[in-house]
C-alpha positions in Angstrom: 147.1 -5.5 49.0 149.5 -3.8 51.4 150.8 -5.6 54.3 149.8 -4.6 57.7 152.5 -4.2 60.1 152.6 -6.3 63.3 152.2 -4.6 66.7 155.9 -5.5 67.5 157.1 -3.4 64.4 154.8 -0.5 65.7 156.5 -0.5 68.8 159.9 -0.6 67.2 158.8 2.3 64.7 157.8 4.4 67.9 161.0 3.8 69.5 163.2 4.7 66.5 161.1 7.7 66.0 161.6 8.4 69.6 165.3 8.3 69.3 165.3 10.4 66.1 163.3 13.2 67.7 165.5 13.1 70.9 168.9 13.5 68.7 167.5 16.2 67.1 166.2 17.9 70.2 169.8 17.5 71.6 171.0 19.6 68.6 168.3 22.2 68.5 166.8 22.3 72.0 163.5 23.1 69.8 160.4 23.2 72.4 158.2 21.4 69.7 160.4 18.5 69.5 160.4 18.1 73.2 156.6 18.0 73.1 156.9 15.2 70.4 159.3 13.6 72.6 156.9 13.5 75.5 154.0 12.2 73.4 155.9 9.4 71.9 157.3 8.4 75.6 153.4 8.3 76.5 152.6 6.1 73.6 155.4 3.6 74.4 154.2 3.8 78.4 150.8 2.9 77.3 151.6 0.4 74.7 150.6 -3.3 75.5 153.3 -4.9 73.4 156.5 -2.6 74.6 158.7 -4.3 77.2 157.8 -3.7 80.6 161.0 -1.7 81.2 160.4 0.5 78.5 156.8 1.3 79.5 158.1 2.0 83.0 161.1 4.5 82.0 158.7 6.1 79.3 156.1 6.4 82.1 158.5 7.8 84.5 160.1 10.3 82.0 157.8 11.7 79.7 156.6 14.5 82.0 159.9 15.8 82.4 159.9 16.6 78.6 156.7 19.0 78.9 158.5 20.9 81.6 
C-alpha cells in the first residue's frame, strides 16, 4: 500500500515546484510558466498548512505573475 504524503510535505512539494518554475521562468520568460507560478502561489496562499508569512506573500504576489 503506497504511503499518503502528509499535508506538510504537500506544502513543501508545492514550494519546491514554485521555486523550480520561477527559476525556469527567469531563464525563458515564457508566459505559460508565469501563469503556473501564479497558480502555485495561489495554492500556497490558500493552503492552511503553509506558514502565515508564506500565505501572505503569495497572496500579495500571485496577481503580479498574471500581468
